[in-house]
C-alpha positions in Angstrom: -25.6 -25.9 96.7 -23.4 -23.9 94.2 -24.3 -22.6 90.8 -21.9 -21.2 88.5 -23.5 -18.4 85.9 -21.6 -18.0 83.2 -23.3 -16.8 80.0 -22.2 -14.7 77.0 -24.8 -11.3 76.6 -28.0 -11.3 74.6 -26.6 -9.0 72.0 -28.9 -5.6 71.6 -30.9 -6.8 74.6 -28.7 -7.8 77.7 -25.0 -7.6 78.7 -23.5 -10.6 79.8 -23.4 -9.1 83.2 -27.3 -8.4 83.4 -28.0 -12.3 82.0 -25.9 -13.5 85.0 -27.9 -11.0 87.1 -31.4 -11.7 86.0 -30.4 -15.8 86.3 -29.5 -15.3 89.7 -32.6 -13.8 90.4 -34.7 -16.2 89.2 -33.1 -18.9 90.9 -33.0 -17.2 94.1 -36.6 -17.6 94.2 -36.5 -21.4 94.6 -33.0 -21.4 96.3 -32.5 -18.0 98.2 -29.6 -20.0 100.6 -27.4 -21.1 97.3 -24.2 -20.0 96.7 -23.8 -18.2 92.8 -21.1 -17.5 91.5 -21.4 -15.1 88.4 -18.7 -15.1 85.8 -19.7 -12.8 82.8 -18.2 -14.5 79.5 -17.5 -13.4 75.9 -15.8 -15.5 73.0 -14.1 -12.5 71.9 -16.6 -10.3 70.3 -18.7 -7.8 72.2 -18.8 -7.7 75.6 -14.9 -9.1 75.9 -13.7 -6.2 77.7 -16.5 -5.9 80.4 -16.2 -9.6 81.0 -12.7 -9.6 81.9 -12.4 -6.7 83.6 -15.4 -7.5 86.0 -14.0 -11.1 86.5 -10.6 -9.9 87.6 -11.3 -6.5 89.6 -10.0 -4.3 86.6 -11.1 -1.1 85.1 -12.2 0.7 82.1 -10.9 3.3 80.7 -12.9 5.8 78.4 -11.4 7.5 75.5 -12.0 8.9 71.9 -10.5 7.1 68.6 -10.8 7.6 65.1 -14.1 5.4 63.8 -14.5 3.1 61.2 -15.6 6.5 58.4 -12.8 8.0 59.8 -14.8 10.3 62.2 -13.9 10.5 65.9 -16.4 8.2 68.0 -16.1 7.6 71.9 -14.7 4.3 72.6 -12.9 2.2 75.6 -10.3 -0.2 76.5 -9.8 -2.7 79.7 -7.2 -2.8 82.3 -7.2 -6.2 83.9 -6.7 -6.2 87.9 -3.1 -7.0 87.2 -2.4 -4.0 85.8 -0.3 -5.4 82.9 -3.0 -6.5 80.7 -5.2 -4.4 78.7 -8.3 -5.8 76.6 -9.4 -4.4 73.8 -12.4 -5.0 71.7 -12.0 -4.2 68.1 -15.4 -3.2 67.6 -15.4 -0.6 69.8 -13.0 1.5 67.0 -14.5 -0.2 64.1 -17.7 -1.9 65.1 -20.6 -2.6 62.4 -22.8 -0.8 64.9 -21.0 2.5 64.5 -21.8 2.6 61.0 -25.5 3.5 60.0 -27.2 0.8 57.3 -26.9 3.3 54.5 -23.4 4.2 54.8 -21.9 0.5 55.3 -19.2 -0.2 52.5 -15.9 -2.2 53.5 -14.4 -0.5 50.8 -14.3 2.5 52.9 -14.1 1.7 56.3 -10.9 1.1 58.8 -9.5 0.0 61.6 -7.2 3.1 62.3 -8.8 3.1 65.6 -8.1 0.1 66.7 -4.6 1.0 66.1 -5.0 4.0 68.2 -6.0 1.9 71.3 -3.3 0.0 71.2 -1.2 3.3 71.5 -3.2 4.5 74.5 -2.8 1.1 75.9 0.7 1.3 75.4 0.7 4.5 77.5 0.0 2.5 80.7 3.0 0.4 80.5 1.2 -3.1 79.7 3.0 -6.1 78.7 0.4 -8.0 77.1 -2.7 -6.6 74.8 -5.9 -9.4 74.1 -7.6 -8.1 71.1 -10.7 -9.5 70.7 -12.0 -9.7 67.0 -15.7 -9.8 66.4 -18.5 -7.2 65.3 -16.4 -5.5 62.8 -17.6 -3.2 60.0 -14.1 -3.4 58.4 -12.3 -5.3 55.4 -9.1 -3.4 55.1 -6.6 -6.6 56.7 -5.8 -4.7 59.5 -3.8 -1.9 57.4 -5.2 0.8 59.1 -4.7 -0.4 62.8 -0.9 -0.9 61.6 -0.9 2.7 59.9 -2.1 4.4 63.5 1.4 2.0 64.8 3.8 3.7 62.4 3.9 1.1 59.3 3.6 2.9 55.7 1.9 1.2 53.3 3.3 3.1 49.8 1.5 3.7 46.5 4.0 3.8 43.3 4.3 7.3 44.0 5.5 7.2 47.4 2.5 8.4 48.6 0.7 6.9 51.6 -2.5 4.5 50.8 -5.8 6.3 52.3 -8.4 4.3 54.2 -10.5 1.1 53.5 -10.4 -2.3 52.1 -10.7 -0.6 48.4 -6.9 0.7 49.2 -5.3 -2.1 49.3 -4.6 -2.8 45.4 -2.8 0.8 46.2 0.3 -1.1 47.8 3.7 -1.0 46.2 5.7 -1.3 49.6 5.4 -1.8 53.1 7.6 0.3 55.3 7.8 -1.0 58.8 10.8 1.5 60.0 8.2 3.6 62.4 6.5 0.8 63.7 6.5 1.9 67.2 9.2 0.7 69.3 7.3 -0.2 72.2 5.3 -3.2 70.7 8.2 -4.9 70.7 8.3 -5.9 74.4 4.1 -6.1 74.4 2.7 -10.0 73.9 -0.4 -10.0 71.6 -3.4 -12.4 72.3 -6.1 -12.4 69.7 -9.4 -13.7 70.5 -11.3 -15.0 67.7 -14.3 -17.3 67.4 -13.9 -18.5 63.7 -11.5 -20.2 61.5 -11.9 -18.1 58.6 -8.9 -17.6 55.9 -7.6 -14.5 55.1 -9.0 -15.2 51.3 -11.0 -17.5 48.9 -14.4 -18.3 48.7 -14.3 -19.0 52.5 -12.1 -16.3 53.6 -13.2 -12.6 54.8 -14.2 -11.0 52.0 -17.3 -13.7 50.8 -18.5 -14.9 54.3 -18.6 -11.7 56.3 -18.2 -8.9 53.5 -22.1 -9.1 52.7 -23.2 -8.3 56.3 -20.9 -5.2 56.2 -22.6 -4.0 52.9 -20.5 -5.6 50.5 -22.4 -6.3 47.1 -21.4 -9.5 44.9 -19.1 -7.5 42.8 -17.5 -5.7 46.0 -16.9 -8.8 47.3 -14.6 -10.0 44.4 -12.8 -6.9 44.4 -12.2 -6.9 48.4 -10.9 -10.5 47.8 -8.4 -9.8 45.1 -6.9 -6.6 47.4 -6.7 -9.0 50.3 -4.8 -11.5 47.7 -2.5 -8.3 46.7 -1.9 -7.7 50.5 -0.9 -11.2 51.4 1.3 -11.1 48.3 3.1 -7.7 49.9 3.4 -9.3 53.2 5.0 -12.4 52.0 7.5 -9.9 50.4 8.3 -7.7 53.0 7.9 -10.4 56.1 8.6 -13.8 54.6 5.4 -14.7 56.1 2.3 -16.5 54.0 -1.1 -15.5 55.9 -3.1 -16.4 53.2 -5.1 -19.8 54.7 -4.0 -19.3 58.2 -7.2 -20.2 60.1 -8.5 -17.3 61.6 -6.4 -14.7 59.8 -10.0 -13.8 57.9 -11.5 -12.8 61.4 -12.8 -9.2 61.3 -12.1 -8.5 57.6 -8.9 -9.9 57.8 -7.4 -8.0 60.7 -6.3 -11.2 62.4 -4.2 -11.7 59.2 -2.6 -7.9 60.1 -2.0 -8.8 63.5 -0.4 -12.0 62.9 1.7 -10.4 60.1 3.4 -7.4 61.8 2.8 -8.0 65.8 4.1 -10.3 68.2 0.4 -12.5 68.2 -0.8 -15.4 68.8 -4.5 -16.5 67.8 -6.7 -18.1 70.3 -10.0 -19.2 70.3 -12.0 -16.4 72.1 -13.9 -18.4 74.5 -10.9 -20.0 75.8 -8.9 -16.9 76.2 -11.6 -15.5 78.1 -11.9 -18.7 80.6 -8.2 -18.8 81.2 -8.2 -14.9 81.9 -11.1 -15.6 84.4 -9.9 -18.7 86.1 -13.5 -19.8 86.3 -12.3 -23.2 86.2 -11.6 -23.3 90.0 -15.0 -22.4 90.7 -16.1 -25.1 89.1 -14.1 -27.5 91.4 -16.7 -27.4 94.4 -19.8 -26.6 92.3 -23.2 -28.4 91.5 -24.4 -26.9 88.6 -23.3 -24.6 85.8 -25.6 -22.2 83.9 -24.7 -20.6 80.7 -26.1 -19.0 77.6 -26.3 -16.3 74.5 -28.8 -14.5 72.8 -29.3 -17.3 70.2 -28.1 -21.1 70.4 -28.2 -23.0 67.2 -26.2 -25.5 64.8 -23.3 -22.7 64.7 -23.3 -22.6 68.8 -20.4 -25.5 68.4 -18.4 -23.5 66.6 -16.5 -21.8 69.3 -19.1 -20.2 70.7 -19.5 -19.3 74.6 -22.1 -22.2 75.8 -19.8 -25.1 74.4 -16.5 -23.4 75.6 -18.4 -23.3 79.2 -19.6 -26.8 78.7 -16.3 -28.0 77.9 -14.7 -26.9 81.1 -17.7 -27.8 83.2 -17.3 -31.1 81.9 -13.9 -31.6 83.3 -15.2 -31.6 86.8 -18.4 -33.6 85.6 -20.7 -31.0 86.4 -23.9 -30.9 84.7 -24.8 -27.9 82.5 -27.7 -26.2 81.2 -27.9 -23.7 78.4 -30.5 -20.5 78.6 -31.3 -18.6 75.0 -33.6 -16.0 73.9 -34.2 -18.2 70.8 -33.5 -21.4 69.6 -32.6 -21.6 66.1 -32.3 -24.8 63.7 -30.0 -27.5 64.9 -30.1 -26.7 68.3 -30.3 -29.8 69.7 -26.8 -30.7 68.4 -25.6 -28.7 71.7 -26.5 -31.7 73.6 -23.7 -33.7 71.7 -20.8 -31.2 73.2 -21.5 -31.0 77.2 -24.8 -29.0 76.9 -27.6 -31.0 79.4 -30.6 -29.1 78.8 -31.5 -26.2 76.5 -34.5 -23.4 77.3 -35.6 -20.8 75.4 -36.9 -17.8 77.5 -39.7 -16.6 75.0 -42.7 -17.4 76.3 -44.7 -17.5 73.0 -44.4 -15.9 69.4 -43.7 -12.7 69.3 -41.9 -10.0 67.0 -38.1 -9.7 67.7 -38.5 -6.3 69.2 -41.0 -7.5 72.1 -39.0 -10.4 72.5 -35.9 -7.9 73.2 -37.8 -5.5 75.2 -38.8 -8.1 77.7 -35.9 -10.3 77.8 -35.1 -9.7 81.5 -38.1 -10.2 82.9 -38.5 -13.8 80.6 -35.2 -14.7 81.5 -35.8 -14.4 85.5 -38.7 -15.9 85.0 -37.6 -18.9 82.9 -34.5 -19.2 85.5 -37.3 -19.7 88.1 -38.7 -22.6 86.3 -35.6 -24.1 85.9 -34.9 -24.0 89.7 -38.5 -25.1 90.7 -37.7 -28.1 88.2 -34.4 -28.7 89.8 -35.8 -28.4 93.4 -38.3 -31.1 92.6 -35.5 -33.5 91.4 -33.9 -32.8 94.5 
């Protein structure tokens, strides 16, 4: 028996690698002689770098960059096994978890560190850079990132604007003459799991601003500023990024990348599936197990379990999904390639306890799944 184990992380509890190892441990109690292929996955957010590095035999490169509040923070990026592709998580330089709740204010936070990660990747002579958009603390449309790369966003007096989404209203002209020339020979793939446009009631500010600390009044300002940024972009480049699906990802970072870099937006999970070549492992497999921290009605919109299930169904494989928690509407995933879903939580417990015991519960749940499979066999 060959079993593919391809889960996402259980956020704030277990990495995707730890989830895969726990599932294998539980199944081995029942099928000790089975062949297990572990392929930790991600959908563009947290864990994308480690997933791709793990699957391709690459390496993690630690570094220090400017954080979302303008201070120096520890960060990292990945080089894939081919040595020609770098992988960056924007959250590693501008993530929400880097900002204490009482300091969250997307009018002030910046993506400057994301640009610094790109510059550090360029020093390794890469030909492609994959950027995962997810978990951002920012709403600056990637202006901070572009400033780090050499683009100048100038005020009426000719001075450069400062950091944060609140500064975008001050842009009068955009000067790209100092944009790093190395970028001309690098292809960018942008992994995102949302199709949010840049502006409007379904745009970056309205949908994701509140979780980054924006009040209703701030949301109005931020959306207005993104509109102004888009106007300036169109004047400078001729590109209209206002309503492109995914342009609103990571506080408009998707839009900023599309406007000024040689970039292509892709589904995060599809990009990871392609890079890990997991489909090749499925050709002679018997079962696929996937999962993530929470499975609910939103899982069908570009999340890891559905991406893996779609790939598995190309090979007519059964798919089991395991979650830390099954939320409202979780049953809908069974209409999208997942044959059965399981929650690892054994009873009613508070979130802290559930996260603390996640590994043990996951091992036990996987063992029980194995025992049911053995009875069927």
